[in-house]
Structure formats: C-alpha cells, structure tokens
C-alpha positions as CSV (number, residue, x, y, z in Angstrom):
1,M,10.3,0.9,-26.3
2,P,8.4,4.9,-26.6
3,D,10.3,7.4,-28.4
4,R,7.5,9.9,-29.0
5,N,4.1,10.7,-27.1
6,E,3.3,7.4,-25.4
7,L,2.4,6.3,-22.3
8,T,3.4,3.3,-20.8
9,F,1.9,1.8,-17.5
10,I,4.4,-0.5,-15.5
11,I,2.7,-2.3,-12.8
12,G,3.1,-5.0,-10.4
13,G,3.1,-6.4,-6.8
14,A,5.7,-4.9,-4.1
15,R,9.5,-5.6,-5.2
16,S,8.4,-6.9,-8.7
17,G,11.2,-4.8,-9.8
18,K,8.6,-1.8,-11.4
19,S,10.6,1.2,-10.6
20,A,13.8,-0.2,-11.9
21,H,12.2,-1.5,-15.1
22,A,11.1,1.7,-15.5
23,E,14.4,3.3,-14.9
24,T,16.0,1.5,-17.7
25,L,13.0,1.9,-20.0
26,A,13.5,5.9,-19.6
27,T,17.1,5.5,-19.6
28,A,17.5,3.8,-22.8
29,L,15.9,7.4,-24.3
30,P,18.6,10.7,-24.1
31,A,18.3,12.4,-21.1
32,P,17.4,14.6,-19.3
33,W,14.8,12.6,-17.7
34,T,12.4,13.4,-15.1
35,Y,11.4,11.6,-11.8
36,I,8.4,12.7,-10.7
37,A,8.1,11.5,-6.8
38,T,4.8,11.2,-5.2
39,G,6.0,9.2,-1.7
40,Q,6.7,11.3,1.2
41,A,9.0,10.6,4.1
42,Y,6.6,10.2,7.3
43,D,8.8,7.5,8.9
44,D,12.7,6.2,8.8
45,E,11.5,3.2,6.5
46,M,10.0,5.5,4.0
47,R,13.5,7.9,3.9
48,E,15.2,4.7,3.4
49,R,13.2,3.4,0.5
50,I,13.3,7.4,-1.0
51,A,17.0,7.3,-0.5
52,L,17.3,3.7,-2.4
53,H,15.4,5.1,-5.2
54,R,17.5,8.2,-5.6
55,S,20.7,6.5,-5.1
56,R,20.2,4.3,-8.4
57,R,19.5,7.5,-10.5
58,G,22.7,8.9,-11.8
59,E,23.3,12.4,-13.5
60,G,20.8,13.5,-16.0
61,W,17.7,13.0,-13.8
62,T,15.6,16.0,-12.4
63,T,13.3,15.1,-9.4
64,V,9.8,16.6,-9.2
65,D,8.2,15.9,-5.4
66,A,4.5,15.7,-6.7
67,P,2.8,14.2,-3.2
68,L,-0.6,15.5,-4.7
69,D,-0.7,17.7,-7.8
70,L,0.9,14.9,-10.0
71,A,-1.3,16.4,-13.1
72,A,-0.3,19.8,-12.4
73,A,3.4,18.7,-12.2
74,L,2.5,16.7,-15.2
75,E,1.7,19.7,-16.9
76,A,4.5,21.8,-16.5
77,L,7.1,19.9,-17.9
78,P,8.3,20.6,-21.2
79,D,7.4,18.3,-24.3
80,N,9.5,15.3,-25.5
81,Q,11.2,14.5,-22.5
82,P,11.2,11.2,-20.6
83,V,9.2,11.0,-17.6
84,L,8.8,8.5,-15.1
85,V,6.2,8.7,-12.4
86,D,6.8,6.7,-9.5
87,C,3.9,5.8,-8.2
88,L,0.5,6.0,-8.2
89,T,-1.0,3.5,-5.2
90,L,1.3,6.6,-3.1
91,W,-0.3,9.4,-4.8
92,L,-3.8,7.9,-4.0
93,T,-2.7,7.4,-0.8
94,N,-1.8,10.7,0.0
95,H,-5.5,12.0,-1.3
96,M,-7.3,9.5,0.5
97,L,-5.4,10.3,3.6
98,A,-5.7,14.0,3.5
99,D,-9.7,13.1,2.7
100,H,-9.5,15.1,-0.8
101,D,-12.3,14.1,-3.4
102,V,-10.1,10.3,-5.0
103,V,-13.0,10.6,-7.6
104,A,-12.2,14.0,-9.2
105,E,-8.5,13.6,-8.4
106,C,-8.3,10.5,-10.4
107,R,-10.1,11.9,-13.5
108,R,-7.5,15.1,-13.4
109,L,-4.8,13.0,-13.5
110,A,-6.4,10.2,-16.1
111,D,-6.9,13.3,-18.5
112,V,-3.3,14.6,-18.5
113,L,-2.0,11.3,-18.8
114,S,-4.3,10.6,-21.9
115,R,-2.2,13.2,-23.6
116,P,1.3,12.4,-23.0
117,R,3.6,15.2,-24.3
118,G,6.6,12.8,-24.4
119,P,7.7,9.2,-23.1
120,W,6.0,8.8,-20.0
121,F,6.2,5.7,-18.1
122,V,4.1,5.6,-15.0
123,V,4.3,3.0,-12.1
124,S,1.7,1.9,-10.0
125,N,1.3,-1.3,-7.5
126,E,-1.2,-4.2,-8.3
127,V,-3.1,-4.4,-5.1
128,G,-5.9,-6.5,-6.1
129,Q,-4.4,-10.1,-6.0
130,G,-4.3,-10.7,-2.1
131,I,-6.8,-11.3,0.2
132,V,-9.8,-9.0,1.0
133,P,-8.5,-6.7,3.5
134,D,-10.1,-6.9,6.8
135,N,-11.2,-2.9,7.5
136,A,-12.8,-0.7,5.6
137,L,-10.2,2.2,4.6
138,A,-8.0,-0.6,3.0
139,R,-11.1,-2.1,0.9
140,R,-11.3,1.4,-0.1
141,F,-7.8,1.9,-1.1
142,R,-7.9,-1.7,-2.6
143,D,-11.0,-0.7,-4.8
144,D,-9.8,2.9,-6.0
145,A,-6.4,1.7,-6.7
146,G,-7.9,-0.9,-8.7
147,R,-10.3,1.4,-10.7
148,L,-7.3,4.2,-11.1
149,N,-5.2,1.2,-12.6
150,Q,-8.1,0.2,-15.1
151,H,-8.4,3.3,-16.4
152,V,-4.6,4.4,-16.9
153,A,-4.3,0.5,-18.3
154,A,-7.1,2.0,-20.9
155,I,-5.7,4.9,-22.0
156,A,-1.8,3.7,-21.8
157,D,0.0,2.7,-25.2
158,T,1.7,0.0,-23.6
159,V,1.2,-1.6,-20.1
160,L,3.5,-3.9,-18.7
161,L,3.2,-6.2,-15.9
162,M,6.4,-7.0,-13.8
163,V,6.6,-10.4,-12.0
164,A,10.1,-11.3,-10.0
165,G,12.1,-8.6,-11.9
166,L,10.7,-9.7,-15.3
167,P,8.5,-7.5,-17.6
168,L,5.3,-9.0,-19.4
169,K,3.9,-7.2,-22.0
170,V,0.2,-6.9,-21.3
171,K,-0.8,-4.4,-24.2
C-alpha cells in the first residue's frame, strides 16, 4: 500500500467494487483524505449514486468537485495527503459531451498524474471487454477511455483490477 508519492490505478467493470476498495486503501492511511468527484448529477439516478458514495465516507474526508478541471484540482492539493479520484470515465464523458479536445485534456491530466505528490488512488471503468457499441459516440468513448486507461496504467506505480469485489494486482 502506498504511503508516499505513488499512484495507484484501480480499474474494473460496473459494480466491481472499485470505489469501495479505493476508499479502503485511502482510509488505511492517516487522515485527512481528499475525494475528488468527477460525476455530475444530471438526473435522479445519478443524484442517488452520488449520495450513496458520500454516505460511505465518514469524517476526515474533504470532497472536491472537479467534473472538468481535474488536473487543476490535483495540482491545488497539499502534498503528502491521500487523494481518491473517482472516476476517470465520468471525467472523460464530461469532456466529450462538452466537445472539448479530449486528447489535449488527457495529456494534461496524465502529466499531473505522472507526478503524484502523495498517495493518489485513481478509479476508472474498464469499458473495452464488452461488445462493440452500435453507435459512433459510444465507440469513440470506448476507444478514448481505453487509451486513457492504458496511459494511466503505464505511469501508475500499482494497477489493481477489480473483479466481483476482489482486487487483482496487475502491476
């Protein structure tokens, strides 16, 4: 488990236990902890998901909402503090829907992630193990997410694949 300037990348499918495991890893370290949330509550279901995530976190957590400028949010944090980013695929979706330059944003984020200033835990969804999506936007999302995940995995000190609530160490 990281206790210094290390990046741990936690990836898996929907409901694989990624967020809960990342929270467990972060809270094994001394507080305070920072949770950087990338999701946006556009509908009731997403509001419920956000509320569930918040309810799991107890005292000692500070939440920073960063649906778009995740790199700046990370750069603004104090050194040597556990940070949990949840999640890269929602962040990517936000940029795609805003018609931003996804390649440039991913590069900027990867640059910051390559220099963690504490134990950083980054969560993302594995979206490339299913069928080929039937529309261009979904295919573009799958491809962009796959490239982003590959890049983050390459710079991470540790990569964990979550399967049915179990972490499998990949790197």
